N, C-alpha and C positions, 0 to 999 in steps of 0.2 A: 504494499499500499504506500509506503513512504517513497519508494523508488518512482512510482507513477507521478506523485506530486512534485518530486524533484525534477523529473524530466519535463513535466509541464511548465515548471518555473523556468527551466533553462530555455525551453522553446519560446516562452513569453518574452524573456529577456532578449533572445535572438531576434524575434520579430520587432521589438521596440528599437533595438540597435540598428536593424536594417532600415526601418522607416526613418530613424533620426539621422542616419548617415546620408540619406538622400539617394540611395541606390535605385529606388523605384523611380520611374519616370513621372513627370508632373501630370501627364494625362492619366496615368494609372491612379494617382492620388485623387484626382478630381472625380473619376468615375466610380471609385469604391466608396461604399457607404460607410460612414463613421470614420473617415480619415482625417477629420479635423482634430485640432489639439484638445478641445473639450471632450470629444469622444474617447480619445486616447487616455486622458486623465481619468475619465469616468470608468473605463474598462480596467485601468490599473487599480483604482480604488475597489472596484468590485472583486478583483483578484485577491486583494489584500484581505477583504472581509471573508471571502471564501476560504482562504488559507487559515484564518483564525477559527472559522467554524469547523473545519476539518480537524484542527488541532483539539478543539473542545470535544468533538465527537469521539476521537481516539482516546482522549483522557477519560471520558465517561465510560467507554468500553473497557478500559483497563480497570477502572474502579469496580465494575461488575464482573471482572475476571475474564472478559472475552477478547482482550487484546494483549499482545506481547509488550514487554517493557521496552524493547528496542523500537517498536513502532511508536510508542508514546514519546520516547526521547527524540526520535527523528521528526515527528510531527511538531513537537514543541520547539525544537531547534529550527525547523523551517519557519514557524511562526515568528520566532525571535529575529531571525535573519530578515524576514519580510518587514517587521517593525523597524528594524535598524535602517533598512533601505528607505522606508517612508520618512523617517526622521532625517536622514541625510538629504533626501530630495527637498523636504520642507526647509531645511537650513539653507540649501542653495537658492531656493526661490526667495526666501527672506533676504538673503545677502544680495541677490540681484535686484530686488525691489529697493533696498537701501542704496545701492549704487545709482539706480535711476533717480532717486530722490536727490542725490548729491550732484547730479549733472547740472552744469550751468545752462541757463535758458537763453 
């Protein structure tokens, strides 16, 4: 179970990196639905919430004796890594906003 979520996370990061690097053509971006920045952020937040929910589900299963401790550790570690990523992105956004505020007009 943990391997699937890790591979999903790797695939999601690869897709975001591909779209951020501009390897896709501009016409491809216009034609695809949800290719704007707001949709990308919304999908990322949904992924973060889903990761947290999966971690909670695995923890609940472990409490009831239905999950292995390794699965719980992997799920919690994945949720922690996701949270750290969100915090890092938030910090970068705040720093960029502060730089914009300090620009001369």
